[in-house]
C-alpha positions in Angstrom: 0.1 0.3 0.2 1.0 3.3 -0.3 0.9 6.3 1.8 -1.9 7.3 0.2 -4.0 4.7 0.4 -2.5 4.2 3.7 -4.7 7.2 4.9 -7.5 5.9 2.9 -8.1 3.3 5.4 -7.5 4.9 8.3 -9.8 7.2 7.8 -12.6 4.6 6.9 -10.9 2.9 10.0 -11.6 6.2 12.1 -15.8 7.3 10.7 -16.6 3.6 12.1 -14.3 4.5 15.9 -16.2 7.8 15.6 -19.8 6.6 14.7 -19.1 4.2 18.1 -17.3 0.9 16.5 -14.5 0.5 19.2 -11.1 1.0 17.8 -9.8 -2.5 17.7 -12.8 -4.1 16.4 -12.7 -1.5 13.5 -8.9 -2.0 12.7 -9.6 -6.1 12.9 -12.9 -5.8 10.7 -11.1 -3.9 7.9 -8.3 -5.8 8.0 -10.0 -9.4 7.2 -12.1 -7.1 4.5 -8.4 -5.8 3.2 -6.6 -9.2 2.3 -4.1 -7.1 0.2 -2.8 -5.3 3.3 0.5 -7.1 4.3 1.5 -7.0 8.1 3.6 -3.5 7.4 0.7 -1.8 6.3 -2.2 -2.8 8.8 0.7 -1.5 11.4 1.1 1.5 10.0 -2.7 2.0 9.7 -2.8 0.9 13.0 -0.5 3.5 14.4 -2.5 6.2 11.9 -5.4 5.7 13.9 -4.2 5.6 17.2 -2.8 8.8 16.3 -5.9 10.5 15.6 -7.7 9.3 18.0 -5.0 10.1 20.9 -5.2 14.1 19.3 -8.9 13.8 18.2 -10.0 17.1 18.7 -6.3 19.0 17.5 -6.7 17.3 14.5 -10.0 18.1 14.3 -9.2 21.5 14.7 -6.7 21.3 11.7 -8.6 19.4 9.7 -12.0 21.2 9.8 -14.2 18.2 10.7 -14.0 15.7 13.4 -14.3 12.7 10.8 -11.6 10.5 9.6 -11.0 12.4 6.8 -10.7 15.7 8.9 -8.7 13.7 11.9 -6.1 12.6 8.9 -5.9 16.3 7.4 -5.3 17.4 11.2 -2.8 14.6 11.4 -0.6 16.0 8.5 -0.7 19.8 9.1 0.5 18.8 12.9 4.0 17.1 10.9 4.0 19.9 8.8 2.8 18.5 5.4 1.2 19.5 3.4 -2.2 17.3 2.8 -2.2 17.8 -1.3 1.3 15.4 -1.3 -1.5 12.4 -0.4 -5.2 13.9 -1.0 -4.4 13.7 -4.9 -8.0 11.7 -5.5 -5.1 9.3 -8.1 -5.6 5.3 -7.2 -6.4 4.5 -3.8 -5.4 8.5 -2.7 -8.0 10.4 -0.4 -10.3 13.2 -2.6 -7.7 16.5 -3.3 -8.7 18.8 0.0 -11.9 21.0 -0.9 -11.6 24.9 -0.8 -13.6 24.3 3.2 -11.3 22.0 4.8 -8.9 24.7 5.3 -9.1 24.6 8.9 -7.8 26.5 11.8 -5.3 26.2 15.3 -7.0 24.6 17.9 -7.3 26.6 21.2 -7.1 25.7 25.0 -8.4 22.2 26.4 -8.3 21.7 22.2 -5.1 22.2 21.8 -4.0 19.6 25.1 -6.1 17.2 23.3 -8.7 17.3 26.8 -12.4 17.5 27.1 -13.3 20.7 28.2 -14.8 19.6 30.8 -12.2 17.7 32.7 -9.6 20.0 32.0 -10.2 21.8 35.4 -10.7 19.0 37.3 -7.2 18.4 35.1 -5.5 21.3 36.2 -6.0 21.0 40.1 -4.7 17.8 40.2 -1.4 18.2 37.8 -0.8 22.0 38.6 2.3 23.4 36.4 2.4 19.7 35.3 -0.4 19.8 33.0 0.8 21.6 29.6 3.7 18.6 30.4 1.9 15.5 31.1 -1.3 16.7 28.4 1.5 16.7 25.2 2.4 13.0 27.3 -0.5 11.6 26.8 -0.8 12.3 22.8 2.6 10.1 22.1 2.3 6.9 22.1 3.0 4.8 24.9 6.7 2.7 25.7 6.4 -1.1 25.9 7.0 -2.4 28.8 8.0 -5.9 30.3 8.1 -7.2 33.8 10.9 -9.7 34.1 9.4 -13.0 35.9 12.0 -13.3 39.2 11.0 -16.6 39.6 11.7 -17.7 35.9 15.0 -15.5 35.6 17.0 -12.6 35.9 17.1 -9.0 34.7 19.9 -9.7 32.4 18.9 -13.5 31.7 15.8 -11.6 30.0 17.9 -8.8 28.0 20.0 -11.6 26.7 16.7 -13.8 25.8 14.6 -11.2 24.3 18.2 -9.7 22.5 18.9 -13.4 20.7 14.7 -13.0 19.3 16.1 -9.6 17.8 14.6 -7.4 21.1 16.5 -5.5 22.4 15.4 -4.0 26.1 17.2 -2.3 28.7 16.3 -1.5 32.6 13.9 1.2 33.3 14.0 3.7 36.5 10.4 3.0 38.0 10.6 -0.4 38.9 13.7 -3.2 39.5 11.8 -5.6 37.6 11.0 -3.3 34.4 12.1 -3.8 31.0 11.3 -0.5 27.8 11.5 -2.4 24.8 14.0 0.0 22.0 13.2 -1.9 19.2 11.5 -5.2 18.4 8.7 -5.0 20.3 6.1 -6.3 18.0 8.2 -9.7 18.3 7.4 -9.4 21.5 4.1 -11.9 22.4 5.6 -14.7 19.9 9.0 -14.5 21.5 10.4 -17.8 23.4 11.1 -15.3 27.0 7.3 -14.7 26.3 5.4 -17.9 26.3 7.9 -19.3 29.0 7.1 -16.7 31.4 10.3 -15.4 31.0 8.6 -11.6 31.0 5.0 -10.4 31.1 3.6 -7.1 28.9 2.9 -4.9 31.4 3.5 -1.0 32.4 6.6 0.0 34.4 4.6 2.5 36.8 1.6 -0.4 37.2 4.5 -2.5 38.6 6.5 0.0 40.9 3.0 -0.4 42.6 3.4 -3.4 43.2 7.1 -3.2 44.6 5.8 -0.6 47.0 3.5 -3.2 48.6 5.2 -4.5 51.4 5.1 -8.1 50.4 6.2 -11.2 52.7 6.4 -15.0 52.6 3.3 -16.9 54.1 1.1 -13.4 53.7 -2.1 -14.5 53.0 -3.2 -11.3 49.3 -6.2 -10.8 47.8 -6.1 -8.9 44.6 -9.9 -7.8 44.5 -10.4 -6.0 41.5 -7.3 -8.3 39.5 -8.6 -8.2 35.3 -6.6 -9.7 34.0 -4.1 -10.7 36.1 -1.4 -8.7 36.5 -0.4 -7.2 38.9 -1.4 -10.7 40.4 1.2 -12.5 39.2 3.9 -9.4 39.6 2.9 -9.6 43.3 3.2 -13.6 43.3 6.8 -13.3 41.8 8.1 -11.4 44.8 7.1 -13.3 47.7 5.4 -17.2 48.6 2.0 -16.4 49.0 -1.1 -17.6 49.7 -2.3 -15.7 46.6 -6.2 -15.3 45.6 -7.8 -13.3 42.5 -11.2 -12.0 42.7 -13.0 -9.2 39.5 -16.5 -8.4 39.9 -17.2 -9.7 36.5 -15.5 -13.0 36.5 -14.5 -13.7 32.7 -12.3 -11.0 32.7 -9.7 -13.3 34.9 -10.5 -16.4 32.2 -6.7 -16.3 31.6 -5.2 -15.7 34.5 -4.9 -19.7 35.6 -3.1 -20.3 32.3 -0.6 -17.3 32.7 -0.5 -18.4 36.3 0.9 -21.8 34.9 3.4 -20.3 32.6 4.3 -17.8 35.5 5.1 -20.6 37.4 3.2 -19.2 40.3 -0.5 -20.1 41.7 -3.6 -18.4 42.2 -7.0 -19.0 43.8 -9.9 -17.6 42.0 -12.8 -16.3 44.1 -15.8 -15.0 43.6 -16.8 -14.6 47.5 -13.5 -13.3 49.0 -15.2 -12.8 51.9 -15.4 -16.8 53.1 -11.8 -16.8 52.5 -11.0 -13.8 55.2 -8.7 -12.7 56.8 -6.5 -11.0 54.7 -2.8 -9.8 55.1 -2.7 -7.6 52.3 -6.2 -6.7 50.1 -4.7 -4.6 46.4 -8.1 -3.1 44.9 -7.0 -1.4 41.6 -10.2 0.1 41.6 -12.0 0.6 38.9 -11.6 4.6 37.4 -11.4 6.7 34.8 -8.3 5.6 33.0 -7.3 8.6 32.6 -3.5 8.0 33.4 -3.3 4.9 30.8 -5.4 7.6 28.1 -2.4 7.3 25.6 -3.0 3.5 25.4 -6.7 3.8 25.2 -7.4 7.2 23.8 -11.1 6.1 23.5 -12.0 6.1 26.6 -10.7 10.0 27.1 -13.9 10.5 24.9 -15.6 8.8 25.9 -15.3 9.5 30.0 -18.5 11.7 30.9 -19.5 13.9 34.6 -22.1 11.2 35.0 -19.8 8.7 34.6 -17.3 9.7 36.9 -19.6 10.0 39.8 -20.4 6.7 39.4 -17.1 5.4 39.4 -16.3 6.7 42.7 -19.5 5.6 44.2 -18.2 2.3 43.3 -14.5 3.4 44.7 -15.9 3.8 48.0 -18.0 0.3 48.1 -15.0 -1.4 47.3 -13.2 0.4 50.2 -15.3 -0.3 52.1 -16.2 -3.9 51.5 -13.0 -4.4 51.9 -11.7 -3.0 55.2 -13.6 -5.3 57.6 -12.1 -8.3 55.4 -8.1 -7.6 56.8 -6.8 -9.7 59.6 -4.7 -7.2 62.6 -2.1 -5.3 61.1 -2.9 -5.6 57.6 -2.5 -3.0 54.5 -5.4 -2.0 52.8 -3.8 -0.6 49.1 -6.1 1.1 46.9 -4.5 2.5 43.2 -6.2 3.8 40.7 -4.7 4.5 36.6 -6.2 8.1 37.1 -5.1 11.2 37.5 -7.6 12.8 39.2 -6.9 13.9 42.7 -11.0 13.5 42.4 -10.9 9.5 42.2 -7.3 9.3 44.4 -6.3 11.5 47.9 -10.0 12.1 48.0 -11.6 9.0 47.8 -8.8 8.6 50.9 -10.1 11.5 53.0 -14.0 10.9 52.1 -12.9 6.5 53.9 -10.5 7.8 56.9 -13.3 10.8 57.9 -15.8 7.1 57.6 -13.4 5.2 59.2 -11.7 7.2 62.0 -9.8 4.1 63.5 -7.7 3.7 60.2 -5.0 6.2 59.1 -2.7 6.8 55.8 0.6 4.3 55.6 2.1 5.7 52.6 1.0 7.4 49.7 2.6 7.1 45.5 1.3 9.4 42.9 2.9 8.7 39.2 2.3 10.5 35.6 3.4 9.9 32.0 6.4 12.1 32.9 7.8 9.7 35.1 8.1 7.6 32.1 5.1 5.0 32.8 1.5 5.0 32.8 -0.4 7.8 35.6 -0.7 6.0 38.7 -1.5 6.6 42.1 -1.4 4.1 45.7 -2.2 4.7 48.5 -1.8 1.8 51.6 -3.9 2.1 54.4 -3.7 0.3 57.9 -5.9 0.6 61.1 -5.1 1.9 64.2 -6.9 0.6 66.0 -10.0 -2.2 66.6 
């Protein structure tokens, strides 16, 4: 495919996404219907689509419309490329640029590629870092791997990856974190991955687990386990009696196979109350996902004020549900992949006001400026029975 044909394909996929189709589904459908497209073409179109979704508001302004065509016009102008070089109408190229497609310079929240209604909250949460974080969220996220210390060392993992044409280097956020600098698309078919030596996991997510006071013999519950990334990361750090729960059990369907591959044991449970008490509970709670919007840019545009209010209520309910399940001296760890204070510090403050027998033991905040995704972690302990 020529660059112009790839642009046309991205326009088609973006129009489907803008009409409500999830990006991955739209890309998959396009790929199945476009057997002529090789792997390089599919990867290139995917990159064009996700870059446009990350920069949806600014590209729409520059391109003159919030359509697939407008976003691709905006992408070219943002890169300093004259759209007329690709929008020729020849062959599989998009039709030439029309007189009414001049576009304009993005303003305020548009320039930051943020929703208008969230700008005040993000400003209050990030302060002087707002512009830098917003810029980071407009970029493609690095690919990070977690070295499974049950299977080998960081040095051994780097060597195994290198032997398969994948270059990775340690990252300062966590002692198990590797950032892939070349060959990222080979990772999931590599022997290092298939053997459980490495797992795909963001560096800040690894740092959250590294901050937990895990010790051999502890009974640990990962309450909002999802796919089990943090479950497996905890299992690799200590000999634990480890339990995983999720409100949507289907999210954990791959966890048993992943645990076997990683060489660890995890017990899935739908009723954690029956297994209490626990020495440590990690609640990686449902949230806006604002810290990981560069990986899931559709989430940025799908979030509404009403949905955020619902999320806050769920977070409060999770904390209240879990507090009674801790053993004396236990730790309740609350985490989100959010940048919003209202989902993070404010939820902890509200919990402590409802539960004066508890106190904040420690608190960590990560933003994309430290290299990984945005994350928040608070560890709570009970001061009296």
